Every structure is written in C-alpha cells, then in structure tokens.
C-alpha positions as CSV (number, residue, x, y, z in Angstrom):
1,Q,-6.7,74.0,302.2
2,V,-3.8,71.9,302.9
3,Q,-3.5,68.3,301.5
4,L,-1.4,65.5,303.0
5,V,-0.5,62.3,301.1
6,E,1.6,59.5,302.3
7,S,3.3,56.7,300.7
8,G,5.7,54.3,301.3
9,G,3.9,51.7,303.7
10,G,4.1,48.1,303.4
11,S,4.7,44.7,305.0
12,V,8.5,43.8,306.4
13,Q,10.1,41.3,308.5
14,A,11.1,42.2,311.5
15,G,14.3,43.9,311.4
16,G,13.8,45.5,308.0
17,S,13.5,49.1,307.4
18,L,10.8,51.2,305.4
19,R,10.8,55.1,304.1
20,L,7.5,56.9,304.5
21,S,7.1,59.9,302.5
22,C,4.5,62.7,303.2
23,L,3.6,65.0,300.3
24,A,2.5,68.7,301.2
25,S,0.5,70.8,299.1
26,G,-1.9,74.4,299.4
27,R,0.6,76.0,301.6
28,T,3.6,77.2,302.5
29,F,5.4,74.0,303.7
30,S,8.6,75.2,304.9
31,S,6.7,77.7,307.1
32,Y,5.7,74.8,309.1
33,A,6.5,72.1,311.5
34,M,5.5,68.4,310.4
35,G,5.3,65.6,312.3
36,W,4.3,61.6,312.2
37,F,1.8,59.6,314.5
38,R,0.8,56.2,314.3
39,Q,-2.5,54.0,315.3
40,A,-2.8,50.2,315.9
41,P,-6.0,48.6,315.7
42,G,-8.0,49.4,319.1
43,K,-5.7,51.6,320.4
44,E,-5.3,55.9,320.6
45,R,-3.2,57.6,317.9
46,D,0.6,58.2,319.0
47,F,3.2,60.4,318.6
48,V,6.3,59.2,316.7
49,A,8.1,62.2,315.5
50,A,8.2,65.6,315.0
51,I,10.6,68.1,312.9
52,S,10.4,72.2,312.8
53,A,10.0,74.2,309.8
54,G,13.7,74.4,309.5
55,S,15.0,70.9,310.3
56,S,16.5,72.6,313.5
57,I,14.5,70.2,315.9
58,E,13.5,67.1,315.9
59,N,11.6,65.4,318.8
60,Y,10.9,61.4,318.7
61,A,8.7,59.2,321.2
62,D,11.0,57.0,323.3
63,S,9.8,53.7,321.8
64,V,11.0,55.1,318.1
65,K,14.4,56.7,319.3
66,G,17.5,55.4,317.4
67,R,15.7,53.7,314.9
68,F,13.4,56.3,313.4
69,T,14.5,59.4,311.5
70,I,12.3,62.4,310.7
71,S,13.6,64.6,307.9
72,R,12.2,66.7,305.5
73,D,13.1,68.5,302.1
74,N,10.9,71.9,301.9
75,A,12.3,72.0,298.2
76,K,10.1,69.0,297.8
77,N,7.3,69.7,299.8
78,T,8.1,66.3,301.3
79,V,8.7,65.2,304.8
80,Y,10.2,61.5,305.6
81,L,10.2,58.6,308.4
82,Q,13.1,56.5,307.9
83,M,12.5,53.6,309.7
84,N,15.0,51.0,310.7
85,S,15.1,47.9,312.9
86,L,11.7,47.5,312.9
87,K,9.3,45.4,315.2
88,P,6.2,44.2,315.1
89,E,4.8,46.3,317.8
90,D,5.6,49.3,315.3
91,T,2.4,48.0,313.2
92,A,-0.1,50.6,312.4
93,V,-1.4,53.1,310.3
94,Y,1.3,56.0,310.1
95,Y,0.0,59.5,309.6
96,C,1.5,62.8,309.0
97,A,0.5,66.0,310.4
98,S,1.1,69.5,309.5
99,G,1.2,72.4,311.8
100,P,2.1,76.0,313.0
101,F,4.4,74.4,315.7
102,I,6.8,71.6,316.5
103,A,4.5,69.7,319.0
104,T,4.3,66.2,320.3
105,I,0.5,65.9,320.9
106,S,-2.0,65.4,317.9
107,A,-4.0,68.5,319.2
108,G,-0.8,70.8,318.1
109,F,-1.3,69.9,314.5
110,G,-4.2,71.0,312.1
111,F,-4.1,69.1,309.0
112,W,-3.6,65.2,308.7
113,G,-3.3,62.8,306.0
114,Q,-4.9,59.7,305.2
115,G,-2.7,57.2,306.5
116,T,-0.2,54.9,305.4
117,Q,-0.2,50.7,306.6
118,V,2.7,49.5,308.0
119,T,2.7,45.8,308.9
120,V,5.8,44.4,310.7
121,F,5.8,40.6,310.7
122,S,8.3,38.5,312.8
C-alpha cells in the first residue's frame, strides 16, 4: 500500500511563491513516476506536472510552464512542486500521485494523496 502526504499549501498573494511537498511511503519511491494535479471548485482534476523515476523527464501543463518546477529527492522519498509567479487562477486543491510511468492524465497514476489547498488572492 502506498501512502502519499502533501504539505506546503496555503494562501499567498498573486505574484508570490509556494513550494509543495509530497512524502511517499510504502514502496520503492525511486522506481515510480510522480505527478501533480489540481482541482478547482466545480472543475475537473487537471494535470500540472510530472517527473520520471530518474528525474530525466519532466512534463508540464502549458498553463504553468516557466512558472512551476517539479523535482524529486529519491533519498527523502519526496517530490516537490515549486510554484512561482502565482496567479489567482492557480487556486485549487493540489494532489500528488504515483504511477509506473510518467503520464499527463490522471488514469496513468494509481496512488493519490489527500490534497493540499492553495489559494492565491489578488
């Protein structure tokens, strides 16, 4: 059983930064791809970013390219999402996910965290 626990969410003014963390436990973290998704109220869960097991491949949604950076520390079983130049439209619950291969759709990930709220105010 895999457990993913997100942290680092909060409220920030537009233009500010936050760093989300996701701590994984329960299996060999370094063997699996990791992703971040977000869901705003009344909307579907959308892809944000993903990183391959060995960190050689990163994918980003167009809406966050150049502002968000995904990274991982396999020694700490943790994946990060550095979010800069935040906008009000980034407001959502952010979820981390784990899967066998890097993907950009939620179906590609089998394990999910409970989410952390990010609120960006203008």
